[in-house]
N, C-alpha and C positions, 0 to 999 in steps of 0.2 A: 657755657655750653650753647650750641645750636641744637635746637630740635629738628630731626629730619622728618622734611614733608615732601611727599612726593607731590610733583607739579600735576597739573591737568593734564598734560601730554602723556606722561607717564601712566596715569591712571587710565587713560583711554586704551594705550597700548595693553596694560595688563587686562583690561576688561575684554579687549577683543581676542586675546590669547586664550582667556578663560572660556569664551563663547566657542573657539574652535575646539578645545580639548573637549567641551560638553558636547559638541555635534560628533566629534570622533568616537567619544564614548557611547553614544546613543547608537550609532551606526555598528560599533562592535557588538554591543549589548543585543541589538535586533538582528542586525544583517547576518552575523555569523549562524546563529540558531535557524533562521528562516533559510539560509543557505544549505545549510546542514539538512534540514527536514526536506526542502525540495530534491535534493539530491538522493537521499533516502528513499522518498516517495516513489520517485522515477527508477529507482534499482527494484524496489519490492514489485512496483506495477509491472515492469519487464520480466521479472522473474516469474511473477504469476502468469502472465501471458505466454510464457514459454511452456511453463508446466501444464498448464490447461489445454493448450494446442497439442502437446504430447499426449497427454491422457486422452484426449478426444479422438486422435489418428490412432492411438493403439486400439481403442475400445471400437473404432469404425472397422479396422483391419480384422481384429480377432473376432467381434461378435457380430457386427451388423452385416458385413460383407458375406459372412457363412451362412446366416439366416436372415435375409432382409425383410421377410414378411412377419417373422416371428421375433424379433430381437426386443420388441418394446414389452412382450409378455413374460419374458424371461426375468424373473424376479432377482434369481441367484446372480446373474450376469448385471442386472443393473446395480444390485447392491455392491458388487465389484467395483464398478465405475465410480460410486460416490464414497467409496471407503477411503479414509484418510491413508495416506502412504506411512510407513514408519517414521517415526520421530516428529509427526505433524499433530499437534493438539486440537481436540474438537473445540476448544475456544479460541484456535488461531484460524482453523480452516473449515470450510464445508463445501460440498459439490452438490450439484443437482443436475439431473437430466430432465430434459423437456422434449416432446416430439416436435414436430413441423407445426401442430397447432398451437404450440405452447402449453400443452397440457403437461403436468409434472407427473413424471414418471417414477422417480426415486430421488429422495434427498437424503444426504449423511448427516447425522447429528440431528438433534432434536431442536437446538437453537443456533440462531446466528452467530457467527464469531463476535468477539468482544469488539464493541464500538471504540473508535472508528474502523471502518473496514472498506477495503476496495473491492471491486468485481471485475471478473474479467470473463469472456465467451468464447466458445470455439464450437465450429458446426461438426455435428456427426453426420458422416457422408455414408452414402451407399452408390458406389460406381459413379462419384462425383457429384450426386443430387443429394441436396441437404434434406436429411430427415428428421435431424432433432438439433440438440444444441447441449453442450456442456458448460454448466455456469460454474464458476469458482468464486468463492468469498474469502479474503484472507484479512484479519485483524492488523491494524496500523498502529495498534495501541504501544507496541514496544517501541516503534520509530518516534512517537509522539512523547513517550517518556524520555528518549535519548535527547530529543531535541530540547525538550525542557531542561535537562541536566545540563546540556549545552549552554541554553539560556542563563541558567544560574552561574556557570563557570564564566561565562562572557561577562555578565553584570558584575561579579566579583572582581574581575579586572579593573 
């Protein structure tokens, strides 16, 4: 009987294939979750920007333009501007209204959203002139957890 021994050339090919497979698995394990998180981040940021612009425009049209000198003193109207919309959790969203001097006029919620979070800003206008800003913060914790779950799934492959 002959013992089967791999020649030096066959071991080199096997070693090269193993290295290539390792690199591909590393790319899948890290690249897929990173791409997934990047896509989620961009989607969430765009959605928040659209939301805050819409809220700022509505507030400008419904309150600021009607009472341009008094809007910053109307606590009830400011509370409406920073109130979370239905379905928005206080641990996920928070809104703040500031005037042109960057003085905080109203903040929704006692605490910042869960970390990590993103922020977007939109101008509050009176006849085209910027008189304040609506700031929105949104937690990205859910997106991070989804990317982490994707990383675990990719690593399992």
